[in-house]
N, C-alpha and C positions, 0 to 999 in steps of 0.2 A: 394591465395584468401583469403578475409578479413572478418570477420564474425561480426555480431551483435546481442546481445542477446534483443530482444524485449518482454517485460512484459506489460500484456494488463490488465486490471481490468476490469470487466463487468460492464453494466451500473449501477446493484445493487449493488456492491461493491462500484464504484467512489460513489453512494449517500451517502453510510453508511460513507465511509471516510469523505466527505465534512461536513455531518451532526456533525460526532463525531469531527474531527479537529474544527470546527467551533464554537463548543461549549467549549472546550479547550481555543482558543483564545480568545473568550467572556469573560470567566471566569478569564483568567489571566489578559484582559485589565482592569476588574471592580475590581482586587485587585491591581490595577494601578503598576500592572509588565510588561513587555516587554513579548508578548507571544514568546514562544519558538516554534522551528520547530518540525516536525513530524518524527518520522522513520516508516517506512514500513518494515516489515518481510515479505519476500517470500521464502516459502517452495518449494523448486520444487523436486519432488517425481517420482518414475518412471511412465509410461504412466497410469497404471491401478489405482493408486492412484492420481494422478492429483497435482495440484499445486494450494498452497492456500495463501494468505494476510493476514496479521493479525499487531496489533501494541499495543503498552504498553505506557500507562503515568502514573506514580506515581504505585498506587495498580491497577489500572483500564487495563485491557484488552479486546480489540475487535477482533473477527474476520470478516475480511472485505468480505471472500468467496473465491470462485474459481478465479484463474487467468488464461489468457491463454500466455505461453511462448512459444515462437518460435525463431528460429536461422535464420537469413537473411544471405546467403552468395552473397557476392559482389566481383567484378573484382577489383575494387578500391580500 
């Protein structure tokens, strides 16, 4: 049996990501730099602690919030 790890940000976390990443890309474009990518860190803890997404760029860090993590099993 094969497994996939599916990580889903909430609507609120997704909006925080798009706003933050968009501001960085715009600032880099205005500085005549090619916009860099964004890394998202996902902390997966025991069920009682939950799972959270965050990111950092330069000295700025942002918490996106809780994420849902599921393991999907399939036969193929």
